[in-house]
C-alpha positions, 0 to 999 in steps of 0.5 A: 403453551407455557405462561412465563414472564420475561423481563416483567412481561407476560409471554407464552412459550411452546411446550419443550422450550429452552432458555435458548428458545426464549432468548432467540424469540427476543431476537437477542444473541445468546452469546451476548446475554445473561439469563436469570431463571427464577432468580438463579443465573443460568450458565451459558453452556446450559441455555440449550438444556435448561427447560422453561416451565409454566410460571417461570420468571426470566430476566434477559440482560443484554450488554451494550457497548458504546462510548 
C-alpha cells in the first residue's frame, strides 16, 4: 500500500493506483474535479495515466453549482 495525503488526510492507496483511482475512491466524478499532485495541476486527460507514489500530496477540488 502507498501512504498518501488527500485533501489533508492521510490515506492508503494500492500499488499501481492512478489519479483516477484516487478521485473515484472519494466518490467524485473525474469530469467535475481539478486535481493537484505535489503542487502541480494534473491535466484531466492524464488522470488515468498519472501514477500515485508513496508520500504524494493530492488535493481534489470539486465544483459545486448553485444559486
